[in-house]
C-alpha positions in Angstrom: 15.4 10.4 -2.9 17.5 10.6 0.3 17.7 7.5 2.5 16.7 9.7 5.5 13.4 10.6 3.8 12.7 7.0 3.0 13.3 6.0 6.6 11.1 8.8 7.8 8.4 7.8 5.3 8.5 4.2 6.5 8.3 5.3 10.2 5.4 7.6 9.5 3.4 4.9 7.6 4.0 2.4 10.5 2.8 5.1 12.9 -0.3 5.7 10.6 -1.1 1.9 10.6 -0.9 1.8 14.4 -3.1 4.9 14.6 -5.8 3.3 12.3 -5.6 0.0 14.2 -6.1 1.8 17.5 -9.0 3.7 16.0 -10.7 0.3 15.2 -10.1 -0.9 18.7 -11.6 2.2 20.3 -14.6 2.2 18.0 -15.3 -1.4 18.9 -14.7 -0.8 22.6 -17.2 2.1 22.5 -19.9 -0.6 22.5 -23.5 -0.6 21.4 -23.8 2.9 19.8 -25.0 3.5 16.2 -22.0 3.4 13.9 -23.0 6.7 12.3 -22.8 8.3 15.8 -19.3 6.8 16.2 -18.4 8.1 12.7 -19.5 11.7 13.6 -17.2 11.8 16.6 -14.3 10.4 14.6 -14.8 12.9 11.8 -15.5 15.9 14.0 -12.3 15.3 16.0 -10.2 14.9 12.8 -11.9 18.1 11.4 -10.9 20.3 14.3 -7.3 19.0 14.4 -6.9 19.4 10.6 -8.5 22.8 10.6 -6.1 24.0 13.3 -3.1 22.8 11.4 -4.5 24.2 8.1 -4.9 27.7 9.7 -1.4 27.6 11.0 -0.1 26.5 7.6 -2.0 29.2 5.9 -0.1 31.9 7.9 3.1 30.8 6.1 1.5 29.7 2.8 -1.5 31.8 1.7 -2.2 29.3 -1.1 -3.0 26.6 1.5 -6.6 27.7 1.7 -7.0 28.1 -2.0 -9.2 25.7 -4.0 -7.8 25.9 -7.6 -10.2 26.3 -10.5 -11.6 22.9 -11.6 -10.6 21.1 -8.4 -13.8 21.6 -6.4 -15.6 18.7 -8.2 -12.8 16.4 -7.3 -12.8 17.5 -3.7 -16.5 16.7 -3.6 -16.0 13.3 -5.3 -13.1 12.5 -3.0 -15.2 13.4 0.1 -18.3 11.5 -1.2 -16.5 8.2 -1.9 -14.3 8.7 1.2 -17.4 9.0 3.3 -18.7 5.7 1.9 -15.3 4.3 2.8 -15.4 5.4 6.4 -19.1 4.5 7.0 -18.5 1.0 5.6 -15.4 0.6 7.7 -17.1 1.6 10.9 -20.0 -0.7 10.3 -17.7 -3.6 9.6 -15.7 -2.8 12.8 -18.9 -3.1 14.8 -19.9 -6.5 13.3 -16.6 -8.3 12.4 -13.2 -9.1 13.9 -11.4 -5.8 13.7 -8.6 -7.5 11.7 -11.2 -8.7 9.1 -12.6 -5.1 8.9 -9.0 -3.7 8.5 -8.2 -6.3 5.8 -11.3 -5.5 3.8 -10.5 -1.8 4.1 -7.0 -2.6 2.8 -8.6 -3.6 -0.5 -8.4 0.1 -1.2 -5.1 0.0 -3.3 -6.7 -2.4 -5.7 -9.8 -0.4 -6.0 -7.6 2.7 -6.5 -6.3 0.9 -9.6 -9.8 0.4 -10.9 -10.8 4.0 -10.1 -7.8 5.3 -11.9 -8.8 3.4 -15.0 -12.4 4.5 -14.9 -12.1 8.1 -13.8 -8.5 9.2 -14.6 -8.0 7.3 -17.9 -4.9 5.6 -16.5 -4.3 2.4 -18.5 -3.7 -0.5 -16.1 -0.8 -3.0 -16.7 -1.4 -6.7 -17.1 0.2 -7.1 -13.6 -2.4 -4.6 -12.2 -5.3 -6.5 -13.8 -4.1 -9.9 -12.5 -3.5 -8.4 -9.0 -7.0 -6.9 -8.9 -8.6 -10.3 -9.7 -6.4 -12.1 -7.2 -7.2 -9.6 -4.5 -10.9 -10.0 -5.1 -10.5 -13.7 -4.7 -8.7 -13.2 -1.4 -11.6 -10.9 -0.3 -14.1 -13.7 -0.9 -12.4 -15.9 1.7 -13.0 -13.1 4.3 -16.5 -12.2 3.1 -17.5 -16.0 3.0 -20.5 -15.6 0.7 -23.5 -17.6 1.8 -27.3 -17.6 1.6 -27.5 -16.1 5.1 -27.6 -12.5 4.1 -27.6 -11.1 7.6 -24.3 -12.9 8.3 -22.5 -11.8 5.1 -23.9 -8.2 5.1 -21.2 -6.7 7.4 -18.4 -8.2 5.2 -20.1 -6.8 2.1 -20.4 -3.4 3.7 -16.7 -3.5 4.7 -15.8 -4.5 1.2 -17.8 -1.5 -0.1 -15.9 0.6 2.4 -12.6 -0.6 0.9 -13.9 0.4 -2.5 -14.8 3.8 -1.3 -11.4 4.3 0.3 -9.7 3.2 -2.9 -11.7 5.5 -5.1 -10.9 8.3 -2.7 -7.2 7.7 -3.0 -7.5 8.0 -6.8 -9.2 11.4 -6.5 -6.5 12.5 -4.0 -3.9 11.9 -6.7 -6.0 14.0 -9.1 -6.2 16.8 -6.5 -2.4 16.7 -6.2 -2.1 17.6 -9.9 -4.1 20.8 -9.0 -1.7 21.4 -6.1 -4.4 21.4 -3.5 -3.0 21.5 0.0 -3.1 18.1 1.8 -4.5 19.5 5.0 -7.2 21.3 3.0 -8.2 17.9 1.5 -8.4 16.4 5.0 -10.4 19.3 6.4 -12.9 19.4 3.6 -13.4 15.6 3.7 -13.8 15.6 7.5 -16.4 18.5 7.4 -18.2 16.8 4.5 -18.5 13.4 6.1 -19.5 15.0 9.4 -22.4 16.9 7.8 -23.5 13.6 6.1 -23.6 11.9 9.5 -25.4 14.7 11.4 -29.0 13.7 10.3 -28.4 10.1 11.4 -26.9 11.4 14.7 -30.0 13.4 15.6 -32.5 10.7 14.4 -30.7 7.7 16.1 -28.8 9.3 18.9 -28.0 7.0 21.8 -27.0 8.4 25.2 -23.4 7.7 26.0 -21.5 7.0 29.2 -18.4 9.0 30.1 -16.3 5.9 29.3 -17.9 5.6 25.8 -17.3 9.2 25.1 -13.6 8.9 26.1 -13.3 5.9 23.7 -14.8 7.8 20.8 -12.6 10.8 21.4 -9.6 8.4 21.5 -10.8 6.9 18.2 -10.9 10.4 16.7 -7.4 11.2 17.9 -6.1 7.8 16.7 -7.7 8.4 13.3 -6.1 11.8 13.0 -2.7 10.3 13.8 -3.3 7.7 11.1 -4.4 10.3 8.5 -1.6 12.8 9.2 0.9 9.9 9.4 0.0 8.6 5.9 -0.1 12.1 4.5 3.4 12.8 5.9 4.7 9.4 4.7 3.8 9.9 1.1 5.2 13.5 1.3 8.6 12.0 2.2 8.7 9.0 0.0 7.0 7.6 -3.2 4.2 5.0 -3.0 6.4 2.5 -4.8 8.8 2.5 -1.9 6.6 2.5 1.1 3.0 1.4 0.3 3.5 -2.2 1.3 4.1 -1.1 4.9 0.4 -0.1 5.1 -0.4 -3.7 5.6 1.2 -3.6 9.0 -2.2 -2.3 10.1 -3.5 -5.9 9.8 -0.9 -7.2 12.2 -1.6 -4.3 14.6 -5.4 -4.9 14.3 -5.1 -8.7 14.8 -2.9 -8.1 17.9 -5.2 -5.5 19.4 -8.3 -7.6 18.6 -6.8 -10.5 20.4 -5.6 -8.5 23.5 -8.8 -6.4 23.8 -11.5 -8.7 22.7 -10.0 -12.2 22.4 -10.7 -12.2 18.7 -9.0 -14.8 16.6 -9.5 -14.8 12.8 -10.8 -18.1 11.4 -8.8 -20.2 8.8 -10.7 -18.8 5.8 -9.9 -15.2 6.9 -6.3 -16.1 7.3 -6.2 -17.6 3.8 -7.8 -14.4 2.5 -5.2 -12.3 4.4 -2.4 -14.4 2.9 -3.7 -14.0 -0.7 -4.2 -10.3 -0.5 -1.0 -9.4 1.3 1.0 -11.8 -1.0 -0.5 -10.0 -4.0 0.4 -6.6 -2.6 4.0 -7.7 -2.0 4.3 -9.1 -5.6 2.9 -5.8 -7.0 5.2 -3.8 -4.7 8.2 -5.8 -6.0 7.1 -5.5 -9.6 6.5 -1.8 -9.4 9.9 -1.2 -7.6 11.7 -3.2 -10.3 9.8 -1.6 -13.1 10.5 1.9 -11.9 14.2 1.2 -11.7 14.4 -0.2 -15.2 
């Protein structure tokens, strides 16, 4: 792998992290609007951007629009669990510090390990099993289990969102084995999740001010930057070299949460961040060393 590609991959994944952090800020700033309504705007914006790029790509590569035989079920599975991921993340953003919501969403790599074992028959290493258990322990510090269900619910939903995102990444890897175009995966997922959100949009629609509409459009654009950034990053460099940089989103989210909403994570959340990020760093170093041996 060329050093130039590695640097480009790192730059793109940092751009992606900033995009997703900005998405969280704009979603929260949109105020008291049903989270499914916010989700629809985010997904619809991403859909039209992805569709535009996919159509342009298809002019040079006719296979870009092709759904290979046997891959449709994985597209549907990826879109189903991905929708759970984004719905859970948006609900958490509305009810938690945006850095807490981002951290719970970043449980996704660990859930991806679990999904790979369950659905893709990939045998996990001892290091992977230990990291999974340790990361769950870190998540408990953020969730803060209690008998006050209404207080712990947003964190549990955010945790479920991280699970959905992790399972989605596992199915994306499976789709790559079928050589499904990355922009087709994004377009299909964005359309699928938008359709799921439509009934809730019509049943629970809340009128929006021009300011709220602008914030939601900005959230959609930021999410598209995040999605395309991460797609481009993994196109240029392998996961073992750049995945750790995804956790920069937590720093961006914490900074934006403080500047925009004066949010400061409590000590238990900070302990949870430390456990999860430290675990990710150890796994990253282990995988890098293991791949070189």
